[in-house]
N, CA and C atoms as a LAMMPS dump frame, in Angstrom:
ITEM: TIMESTEP
0
ITEM: NUMBER OF ATOMS
363
ITEM: BOX BOUNDS ff ff ff
-5.0000000000000000e+02 5.0000000000000000e+02
-5.0000000000000000e+02 5.0000000000000000e+02
-5.0000000000000000e+02 5.0000000000000000e+02
ITEM: ATOMS id mol type element x y z
1 1 1 N -16.815 -9.799 -6.715
2 1 2 C -17.73 -8.273 -6.853
3 1 3 C -16.627 -7.529 -5.892
4 2 1 N -15.129 -6.605 -6.219
5 2 2 C -13.685 -6.277 -5.358
6 2 3 C -14.817 -5.558 -4.425
7 3 1 N -13.958 -5.169 -3.082
8 3 2 C -14.232 -4.189 -3.017
9 3 3 C -13.714 -2.927 -2.617
10 4 1 N -13.768 -1.568 -2.48
11 4 2 C -13.596 -0.316 -2.464
12 4 3 C -13.174 0.112 -1.791
13 5 1 N -12.333 0.818 -1.541
14 5 2 C -12.971 1.72 0.545
15 5 3 C -11.681 3.288 0.287
16 6 1 N -12.013 4.417 0.897
17 6 2 C -11.15 5.425 0.755
18 6 3 C -9.75 5.141 1.701
19 7 1 N -8.967 5.085 1.19
20 7 2 C -7.897 5.953 2.538
21 7 3 C -7.509 7.356 2.536
22 8 1 N -7.902 7.327 4.494
23 8 2 C -8.097 8.871 4.533
24 8 3 C -6.822 9.334 5.693
25 9 1 N -6.203 10.327 4.809
26 9 2 C -4.905 10.516 5.922
27 9 3 C -5.129 11.809 7.157
28 10 1 N -5.069 10.968 7.995
29 10 2 C -5.685 11.615 9.456
30 10 3 C -5.112 13.59 9.766
31 11 1 N -3.868 13.032 9.538
32 11 2 C -2.776 14.184 10.201
33 11 3 C -3.319 15.558 9.011
34 12 1 N -3.736 15.271 8.286
35 12 2 C -4.153 16.423 6.948
36 12 3 C -5.206 16.634 6.549
37 13 1 N -6.614 15.97 7.447
38 13 2 C -7.625 15.387 7.201
39 13 3 C -7.792 15.85 6.251
40 14 1 N -7.946 14.485 5.056
41 14 2 C -8.717 14.592 3.587
42 14 3 C -8.056 13.125 3.293
43 15 1 N -8.365 13.058 1.716
44 15 2 C -8.479 11.523 1.753
45 15 3 C -7.255 10.831 0.437
46 16 1 N -6.541 10.945 1.169
47 16 2 C -5.237 10.584 0.627
48 16 3 C -5.735 9.891 -1.166
49 17 1 N -6.238 9.055 -1.045
50 17 2 C -6.229 7.88 -2.29
51 17 3 C -8.452 7.71 -1.971
52 18 1 N -9.228 7.897 -3.163
53 18 2 C -10.757 8.101 -2.703
54 18 3 C -11.896 6.682 -2.914
55 19 1 N -10.463 5.669 -3.676
56 19 2 C -10.938 4.447 -4.448
57 19 3 C -9.844 3.512 -4.338
58 20 1 N -9.505 3.183 -3.249
59 20 2 C -8.242 1.825 -3.133
60 20 3 C -9.312 0.606 -2.947
61 21 1 N -8.923 -0.335 -3.661
62 21 2 C -9.205 -1.796 -3.874
63 21 3 C -8.603 -2.514 -2.303
64 22 1 N -9.911 -3.603 -2.005
65 22 2 C -9.778 -3.491 -0.699
66 22 3 C -9.136 -5.687 -0.571
67 23 1 N -7.591 -5.343 -0.63
68 23 2 C -7.598 -7.147 -1.155
69 23 3 C -6.875 -7.392 -0.396
70 24 1 N -7.892 -8.579 0.424
71 24 2 C -7.766 -9.877 2.048
72 24 3 C -7.542 -11.213 0.965
73 25 1 N -7.86 -12.059 0.074
74 25 2 C -7.632 -12.655 -0.576
75 25 3 C -6.635 -13.2 -0.758
76 26 1 N -5.403 -14.06 -0.85
77 26 2 C -4.623 -14.818 -1.212
78 26 3 C -4.306 -13.501 -2.583
79 27 1 N -5.159 -14.557 -3.81
80 27 2 C -5.294 -13.934 -5.173
81 27 3 C -5.164 -12.717 -5.251
82 28 1 N -5.989 -11.653 -4.771
83 28 2 C -5.863 -10.066 -5.428
84 28 3 C -4.99 -9.881 -4.433
85 29 1 N -4.495 -10.155 -3.259
86 29 2 C -2.851 -10.084 -2.973
87 29 3 C -1.495 -10.622 -4.08
88 30 1 N -1.345 -11.616 -4.345
89 30 2 C -0.626 -11.621 -5.519
90 30 3 C -0.925 -11.164 -6.882
91 31 1 N -1.662 -11.085 -7.217
92 31 2 C -2.168 -10.275 -8.146
93 31 3 C -1.533 -8.746 -8.271
94 32 1 N -1.963 -8.061 -7.085
95 32 2 C -1.709 -6.57 -7.236
96 32 3 C -1.64 -6.105 -8.345
97 33 1 N -1.076 -5.171 -8.957
98 33 2 C -0.735 -4.849 -9.771
99 33 3 C -0.038 -4.776 -11.167
100 34 1 N 0.768 -6.526 -10.962
101 34 2 C 1.495 -7.042 -11.616
102 34 3 C 0.882 -6.977 -13.926
103 35 1 N 1.248 -6.788 -14.503
104 35 2 C 1.039 -7.003 -15.819
105 35 3 C -0.125 -5.097 -16.086
106 36 1 N -0.376 -4.889 -15.206
107 36 2 C -1.144 -3.238 -15.048
108 36 3 C -0.501 -2.734 -15.852
109 37 1 N -0.729 -1.454 -16.886
110 37 2 C -0.124 -0.796 -18.335
111 37 3 C 0.944 0.426 -17.085
112 38 1 N -0.502 0.855 -16.806
113 38 2 C 0.26 1.808 -16.386
114 38 3 C -0.576 2.467 -14.134
115 39 1 N -0.296 3.22 -14.359
116 39 2 C -0.986 4.143 -13.173
117 39 3 C -1.483 5.325 -12.25
118 40 1 N -2.88 5.84 -11.772
119 40 2 C -2.721 6.907 -11.471
120 40 3 C -2.635 7.125 -10.363
121 41 1 N -2.497 8.266 -9.724
122 41 2 C -2.84 9.219 -8.871
123 41 3 C -4.277 8.575 -8.249
124 42 1 N -5.233 8.22 -8.859
125 42 2 C -6.403 8.237 -7.975
126 42 3 C -5.987 6.461 -8.004
127 43 1 N -5.788 6.027 -8.344
128 43 2 C -6.109 4.334 -7.844
129 43 3 C -4.238 3.522 -7.396
130 44 1 N -4.947 2.708 -6.133
131 44 2 C -4.691 2.528 -5.223
132 44 3 C -4.567 0.423 -4.575
133 45 1 N -3.905 -0.239 -4.002
134 45 2 C -3.699 -1.445 -3.694
135 45 3 C -3.92 -1.305 -2.189
136 46 1 N -5.179 -2.159 -1.669
137 46 2 C -4.715 -1.843 0.195
138 46 3 C -4.688 -3.806 0.539
139 47 1 N -3.01 -3.255 0.633
140 47 2 C -3.501 -5.648 0.795
141 47 3 C -3.728 -5.53 2.329
142 48 1 N -4.284 -6.078 2.417
143 48 2 C -4.222 -7.019 4.262
144 48 3 C -3.389 -8.491 4.837
145 49 1 N -3.699 -7.899 5.986
146 49 2 C -3.384 -9.176 6.39
147 49 3 C -3.671 -9.465 7.271
148 50 1 N -3.853 -10.787 8.792
149 50 2 C -4.749 -11.05 9.39
150 50 3 C -4.372 -10.27 10.819
151 51 1 N -3.088 -9.579 10.681
152 51 2 C -1.862 -10.146 12.006
153 51 3 C -0.783 -8.988 11.94
154 52 1 N -0.691 -8.364 12.465
155 52 2 C 0.963 -6.906 12.241
156 52 3 C 2.285 -8.325 12.344
157 53 1 N 2.718 -8.922 11.197
158 53 2 C 4.454 -9.471 10.905
159 53 3 C 5.188 -8.473 10.108
160 54 1 N 6.565 -8.778 9.627
161 54 2 C 7.606 -8.23 8.594
162 54 3 C 6.892 -8.894 7.781
163 55 1 N 7.329 -10.312 8.112
164 55 2 C 7.41 -11.718 6.549
165 55 3 C 6.152 -11.066 5.696
166 56 1 N 4.08 -11.825 6.173
167 56 2 C 4.033 -11.782 5.257
168 56 3 C 3.39 -10.483 4.426
169 57 1 N 4.054 -9.206 4.903
170 57 2 C 4.016 -7.581 4.529
171 57 3 C 5.106 -6.96 3.372
172 58 1 N 5.483 -8.211 3.209
173 58 2 C 7.156 -7.817 2.435
174 58 3 C 5.796 -8.008 1.289
175 59 1 N 6.972 -7.051 -0.482
176 59 2 C 6.327 -7.435 -1.311
177 59 3 C 6.976 -7.381 -2.421
178 60 1 N 6.481 -7.942 -3.9
179 60 2 C 8.29 -8.008 -5.099
180 60 3 C 7.384 -7.165 -6.176
181 61 1 N 8.151 -6.879 -6.961
182 61 2 C 8.331 -5.459 -8.027
183 61 3 C 8.151 -6.363 -8.74
184 62 1 N 8.311 -7.406 -9.505
185 62 2 C 8.181 -9.023 -9.966
186 62 3 C 6.877 -9.066 -11.257
187 63 1 N 7.284 -8.444 -12.687
188 63 2 C 6.199 -8.158 -13.433
189 63 3 C 5.504 -7.36 -13.772
190 64 1 N 6.198 -6.258 -12.331
191 64 2 C 5.552 -4.357 -12.316
192 64 3 C 6.457 -3.828 -13.948
193 65 1 N 5.142 -3.145 -14.562
194 65 2 C 6.03 -2.156 -15.552
195 65 3 C 5.844 -0.773 -15.142
196 66 1 N 5.576 -0.186 -13.886
197 66 2 C 6.361 1.318 -12.857
198 66 3 C 6.951 0.739 -11.961
199 67 1 N 6.578 2.057 -10.836
200 67 2 C 7.255 1.734 -9.436
201 67 3 C 5.918 2.11 -8.949
202 68 1 N 6.338 2.33 -7.25
203 68 2 C 5.381 2.214 -6.779
204 68 3 C 5.583 2.961 -5.345
205 69 1 N 4.969 3.809 -4.812
206 69 2 C 4.699 4.394 -3.039
207 69 3 C 4.409 3.144 -2.713
208 70 1 N 5.377 3.212 -1.322
209 70 2 C 4.112 1.88 -1.212
210 70 3 C 3.895 2.406 0.745
211 71 1 N 3.424 2.331 1.917
212 71 2 C 3.039 2.643 3.024
213 71 3 C 2.845 1.044 3.393
214 72 1 N 3.85 0.88 4.87
215 72 2 C 3.379 0.014 5.548
216 72 3 C 2.46 0.496 6.67
217 73 1 N 1.351 -0.047 7.34
218 73 2 C 1.196 1.022 8.007
219 73 3 C 0.324 -0.934 9.513
220 74 1 N 0.614 0.027 10.127
221 74 2 C -0.019 -0.772 11.442
222 74 3 C -1.615 -1.077 12.063
223 75 1 N -1.541 -2.415 13.279
224 75 2 C -2.929 -2.386 13.276
225 75 3 C -4.004 -1.116 14.075
226 76 1 N -3.509 -0.5 14.064
227 76 2 C -3.491 1.107 14.891
228 76 3 C -3.664 2.008 13.763
229 77 1 N -3.231 1.931 12.569
230 77 2 C -3.478 2.661 12.242
231 77 3 C -2.299 3.8 11.582
232 78 1 N -0.984 3.648 12.463
233 78 2 C 0.344 4.588 11.958
234 78 3 C 1.364 3.96 10.654
235 79 1 N 1.112 4.374 10.082
236 79 2 C 2.396 4.37 9.067
237 79 3 C 3.34 4.233 9.978
238 80 1 N 4.386 2.582 9.413
239 80 2 C 5.859 2.958 9.976
240 80 3 C 5.947 2.005 9.374
241 81 1 N 6.594 2.162 8.328
242 81 2 C 7.529 2.255 6.919
243 81 3 C 6.833 3.12 5.781
244 82 1 N 7.4 3.787 4.92
245 82 2 C 7.047 3.354 3.654
246 82 3 C 8.467 3.719 2.228
247 83 1 N 8.328 3.659 1.686
248 83 2 C 9.278 3.577 0.446
249 83 3 C 9.015 3.516 -1.142
250 84 1 N 9.986 3.916 -1.343
251 84 2 C 9.392 4.391 -3.203
252 84 3 C 10.092 2.933 -3.965
253 85 1 N 9.284 2.227 -4.125
254 85 2 C 9.774 0.717 -4.995
255 85 3 C 9.819 0.54 -6.338
256 86 1 N 11.177 -0.039 -6.483
257 86 2 C 11.658 0.55 -7.842
258 86 3 C 11.161 -0.522 -8.601
259 87 1 N 10.2 -0.57 -9.253
260 87 2 C 9.5 -2.577 -10.681
261 87 3 C 11.471 -3.584 -10.721
262 88 1 N 10.691 -4.118 -10.451
263 88 2 C 11.581 -6.15 -10.888
264 88 3 C 12.155 -5.711 -9.678
265 89 1 N 12.567 -5.482 -8.799
266 89 2 C 13.289 -5.375 -7.612
267 89 3 C 12.391 -7.298 -6.537
268 90 1 N 13.289 -7.586 -6.461
269 90 2 C 12.839 -8.632 -5.722
270 90 3 C 11.978 -8.619 -4.545
271 91 1 N 12.578 -7.964 -3.536
272 91 2 C 12.008 -8.062 -1.94
273 91 3 C 11.765 -6.62 -1.673
274 92 1 N 10.883 -5.821 -0.797
275 92 2 C 10.8 -4.655 -0.005
276 92 3 C 9.943 -4.964 1.425
277 93 1 N 10.722 -5.046 2.468
278 93 2 C 10.172 -5.516 3.346
279 93 3 C 10.118 -4.547 4.226
280 94 1 N 9.231 -4.257 5.211
281 94 2 C 8.619 -3.476 5.841
282 94 3 C 10.059 -2.989 6.854
283 95 1 N 10.366 -1.971 8.297
284 95 2 C 11.577 -1.78 8.846
285 95 3 C 10.575 -2.731 10.997
286 96 1 N 9.409 -2.75 10.43
287 96 2 C 8.539 -2.791 11.6
288 96 3 C 7.16 -3.845 11.356
289 97 1 N 6.51 -4.366 12.115
290 97 2 C 5.688 -5.618 11.295
291 97 3 C 4.385 -3.871 11.296
292 98 1 N 3.549 -4.371 9.823
293 98 2 C 2.953 -4.034 9.292
294 98 3 C 1.432 -4.586 9.363
295 99 1 N 0.54 -5.041 9.569
296 99 2 C -0.884 -5.08 9.232
297 99 3 C -1.543 -5.157 7.27
298 100 1 N -1.435 -3.638 7.356
299 100 2 C -1.835 -2.842 5.981
300 100 3 C -0.668 -3.028 4.968
301 101 1 N -0.375 -3.13 4.01
302 101 2 C 0.65 -2.198 2.429
303 101 3 C -0.358 -1.773 1.533
304 102 1 N -0.505 -0.466 1.541
305 102 2 C -0.464 0.072 0.634
306 102 3 C 0.071 0.615 -0.443
307 103 1 N 0.252 -0.185 -1.651
308 103 2 C 0.773 0.68 -2.989
309 103 3 C -0.213 1.178 -3.724
310 104 1 N 0.434 2.829 -4.48
311 104 2 C -0.013 3.751 -4.845
312 104 3 C 1.072 3.739 -5.663
313 105 1 N 0.453 5.346 -6.256
314 105 2 C 1.332 5.612 -7.192
315 105 3 C 2.654 7.023 -6.504
316 106 1 N 3.574 7.12 -6.964
317 106 2 C 4.273 7.067 -6.112
318 106 3 C 4.542 9.05 -5.661
319 107 1 N 4.099 9.414 -6.567
320 107 2 C 4.01 11.027 -6.778
321 107 3 C 3.265 11.322 -4.888
322 108 1 N 1.987 10.258 -4.679
323 108 2 C 1.865 9.978 -2.666
324 108 3 C 2.685 10.892 -1.774
325 109 1 N 3.869 9.296 -2.191
326 109 2 C 4.575 9.095 -0.764
327 109 3 C 5.243 10.629 -0.399
328 110 1 N 5.074 11.453 -0.617
329 110 2 C 6.335 12.606 -0.156
330 110 3 C 4.8 13.53 0.511
331 111 1 N 3.991 13.199 0.513
332 111 2 C 2.313 13.397 1.461
333 111 3 C 1.614 13.172 2.443
334 112 1 N 2.786 12.073 2.933
335 112 2 C 2.606 10.884 4.203
336 112 3 C 3.646 10.982 4.722
337 113 1 N 4.042 10.869 5.879
338 113 2 C 5.204 10.321 6.207
339 113 3 C 5.34 9.4 7.615
340 114 1 N 6.385 8.951 7.744
341 114 2 C 6.537 7.787 8.868
342 114 3 C 5.885 8.818 10.543
343 115 1 N 5.162 7.696 10.744
344 115 2 C 4.457 8.168 12.19
345 115 3 C 2.754 8.758 12.525
346 116 1 N 2.428 8.932 10.233
347 116 2 C 1.706 9.778 10.268
348 116 3 C 0.494 8.334 10.399
349 117 1 N -0.847 9.23 10.569
350 117 2 C -2.233 8.524 11.246
351 117 3 C -3.028 7.811 9.358
352 118 1 N -3.416 6.59 9.21
353 118 2 C -4.389 6.845 7.758
354 118 3 C -5.219 5.71 8.521
355 119 1 N -7.047 5.693 8.023
356 119 2 C -7.418 5.573 7.908
357 119 3 C -8.795 5.356 6.967
358 120 1 N -9.819 3.693 7.28
359 120 2 C -9.727 3.348 6.209
360 120 3 C -11.472 2.864 5.895
361 121 1 N -11.954 3.898 4.812
362 121 2 C -13.262 4.205 5.968
363 121 3 C -13.896 3.59 4.08
């Protein structure tokens, strides 16, 4: 059974996404949103790594039918990088080590700045 968590934006004191799928297994991270037809602003994935790094938090956009807004968050909850990820691009790698990758609707990117803080509830 999948686990869901709220992605809480601390600077705005409000939920960014209320029901994000928590992906900590290899299979759930690999599948991500591949082959899904559409994405709403209420949907997101949190790809969870055991520790902070750049290589394991890199993502691909192969087999994607839509673009994504992506946030990279370190173990302290700080947003260390973000990007507008275009479908079918081979790779996006954060500029700094991260432990969490949030894949969400691109419209939410404007709400969050690098240096902001995220909490998973």
